[in-house]
N, C-alpha and C positions, 0 to 999 in steps of 0.2 A: 374273392365271393364274400358275401356275409349273409344270406339269407335264399334258399332256393324253395319257390312253391310250385305245386305237383298235384295235377286234377287226375282222378282216378272213378271209373263210372263202380253206378253198381251192374248186377247181374240178374238177369230170370234164367232159370230152367226151364226150357222147351220140349226135353227127355228127362229124366231123371229118373232109370235103371236100376237098380239096389241088387245086388249079387247077396249070398250069404254071409254073415261076417266071418273073418278070415284070424289064422291065430294071434294075430298082434293085435287083434280088437278092431281095427279097420276093415271097411265092406268094398270089395270089386265094386266100381260105378260103369255104367256107359252115359255119362252127362253130358248132356249138348248145353254147353252155354251159350246165351246172348247180352251184349255189354249192352245196357240200357243210358239213356241222358237223365239219370238221375246221379251227382256227384257230389263226392267229399273233395277238399284241398286240403295238403296237408303243407306246412312253411317250416324247413328245416332251417333254423337260424342257429347259430355260433356262439354257445352257451360256456360256462362254465364247468357244468355237470349236467347228466341225461336230465329232463325236466319233459313233462306233457301236459299240455294243456289242450283244454275243449272247448271251443260253441256251438251253438246251431240248436235245432230242436233234437230230444231227448241228450245233450250233451251230460246232465247232471248222472247219466244211466252209461257212462264209457269211463272203465276205469284208466286212475291218471296214475298208476305203477308197472311197473316192468312185466307184468300183466298182459297189458296193451301191445297186438304186435306191430306197432307203429315203434315203441322201446326196445322191441327184441331187434326185429329188421337192423336199427341203427347198430344192434351191441353185437348181429352176427357180424354184420360186414365190417364193423369196426376189428372184430377177432382175425377176421381175413387179415387184415392188411397192415397189422400189428396198431392199432390205433385205438385211444380212446375215446371213446363215443359220446366227449360232452358237445350236447347239441341240443335246444333246445323244437321240439315239435308241438305244435299247434296245429289242431284238427278242427276245420270246419267244415260239421256236421250235416248233410244233406240226406244222405241214406238212413233208412231208417234203423234204428238199435235195434239188434238180437229177431229182425225183421225175415232173414232167409235170404237176403239179398247180399250178401257178403262184404258189409261194411267195413267189418274188425280187417276183412281181409284186404281189402283195396284200400286201408289206411296202414297196413303196411306194405304194401306193394310199392305207396305212393312215399312212404318216409325211406325205402329202401334206394327208390330212386332219384328222392330229392339229396339223400346223405353222400350218395355216390357221386353225385352235382357237386354238393359243397365241399366236399372234401378230397375231389380229384381223386379220388379211388380208379376211375377207368377200367372199373369189373367190364367184362363184355358180356354179352347179352346171356351166353349159356350160365355163365356166373351167376348172374343177377337171379335168374330162374332155379339155378341150382340152391340158393338161399332162398327165394320165395318157396319151392318144395317144402325145404326143411320148416319152415315156418306153419302151415297149412296146405289141405288138400288145396281152398280156392283160391288161393293168393298167386301161384304161374299164373292162373284166368286173368287176373285182375292186372296184369302188368301188360299182360298180352292185349285183353278188349277182341273186337270185334265179334266173331263167332267162333268156336272150337267144340271138337269134341274131346272129352277128358275122361282115357281109362284110368287102370290099378285104381288108387284113391281118389282119380281127379285129377289129380297133378300131372301127368301124362298125356300134352296137348298135340290134336294136329287141327291145323285151321280148317275151318270149313269156308265155303262160298255161299254168302247171303245175295239173292239178285234183286232186293228193293229196301223198302225202308218199314219197316211192321212199328204199328199204333197200339201202345200201351196204354192201360189205366190199372195202378198199383196202391191198395189198399191197405192202408196200415192198421191194425189192430193197437188196443190196451195193451200194453206188458210184452213181455218178449216170450219165444219158447225156445229149453234148452237145444242143442242141437246132438248132445248123444242121449236125451230124453230122450225125444225123435226117436233115434235110429235103435234106441233100447225099445220102444213100443212096436215099431216097426219087427223087431226078432220075435217079440213076443204074438205079434197077430199074424206071422206068417209064415212062421217057425218050419224055415226049408226055402229058400230064395231059391228061384233060377239062377242060371252065369247070365249077367248082362251084355246086351250087342245093341246097337242103333238101331235106329226104324233107318232101313231105306224111304221107306216111305214121306216120315222126318227132313231127311236131306234132303230130297227130292222136293219140298215143299220150298225148304230154306234157300234152295238152289233159283226156284222161280220165282218169289218174290211177294208169291199169292196168299192172302192173308184168310182166303175160302178152303186154299189148299193146305193151311199150316192149322190152322183150328181144328180138323176133326183129328190130326196124328199127337196133340201134344199128351202128355203124361209125366207123373211122377207119382213114383211108388211108396213116396214117403207121406203123400196125403190121406192115406188110409189113417197112417200114426198120428200125423197131424190134427186130423177132425175129433181121434178119439181124445187125443189131451184139451182138445179146445174144440168141444162143439158147436159154438158158437160161428167157427167158421163158415159152416154151411150155410148158414142164413145169408151172409155178406157173399158166397157164392152164389148163393140164389137170387141175391136182389142185383148183380152183376148179369145175371141170366136172362135175367124177365128185362132187362136193361137195355138190352143188345146186345151185350158182347157176345162176338162170336166164340168163343171158350173162355171159360172159366177155370181156374186151378190155384193151389193153395202155389206158392215161391218156394222150392227149395224146404227147407224144413219148417216152415214159416216163422211166423203168423202172419205175415203180409202175405194177399192174396192178389193175384193178378188176372187181369182179364186182357184180352186182345181184340181190339176192334176194328172196323172196317178199312178207315181213314180217322184226319183230324177230328175232324168237324164230330163225329161219332164217339171217337173215346173222349171231348168234354162235354159232353152231352151225358155220360157213360158214369163220368165221373161228379159230375151233378147229381146225379141219380144215386149213388151211393152215397155221397156226402148227408144228402137232405135222408137218408133209410136211417140215419145213427147206427146204421150196425159196423162202422169204421172210426176212428179218430180221424184220418185223413185222405183223400183221393187225389193221386198224382199223375198228370198225365206225362208220358215219356215215350222217346223212339227207337227203337235195335235197327241194324245194331250201333254200335258206340265205341269212339277209336279207347286203347287204353293206358294206362299210368303218361301222362304227356309233362311236362315240363311248362307252366305256364310264365313264369317271372323267372328270374336267375340268371 
């Protein structure tokens, strides 16, 4: 095998409950993830050294050195199996960069699956998830996809049942937001968050598959911090609400904003309204849940 391509989804947090900062600097979370049908694709090819390339929207903002989670994934897997991480990893971006949709984490998970197949390491699912957790809090979910509750710092996953297809619009903002900066602002604003727990009403709404049940129980504890750092997002949220969204919220740490729609036609109409408003760079329609990291060639 000379090349393996892996497709991996973005995510939206339909609940992000954040506890106080821990001694290690992380926060305990009750993080309800939904994978959504916006995808990056990572192709691993045998090479003489570790090399990262990238194409697609905002490719110039993606680090091409060993700080990239895709590179780190290759190094960690190689180290476990006594290999030299000689691989070319090409990232075809379609998930917004630094947008609160776990694009970097997705690339790490995809690179891990691609390198495992390319090198024939035969790592177990548990081993891959362990490496994912070492890479970052969102990386395990990028591997698994679907829907899950993430606890701890988000890396401990419990699969969740989803009873139908949800329709979304994601409005990408100009520029990014630093996740650590958003958490620092959250700590400044809250000064003593409560211990997080999953919402029974939200879990029931996911099981029902009914967007009208899900809409009123969507929450994101980081939204206030993201809006404090990027006040212009308030206008984007207002446009989405006025355009018929059942619910509007910041996706993760932002600055991408997420809008739950009644159906596909409503989502497309809402995306047009957001694009025409000039309050966002692009507006993308997608559905959830979506599968996790999946080999598509190789």
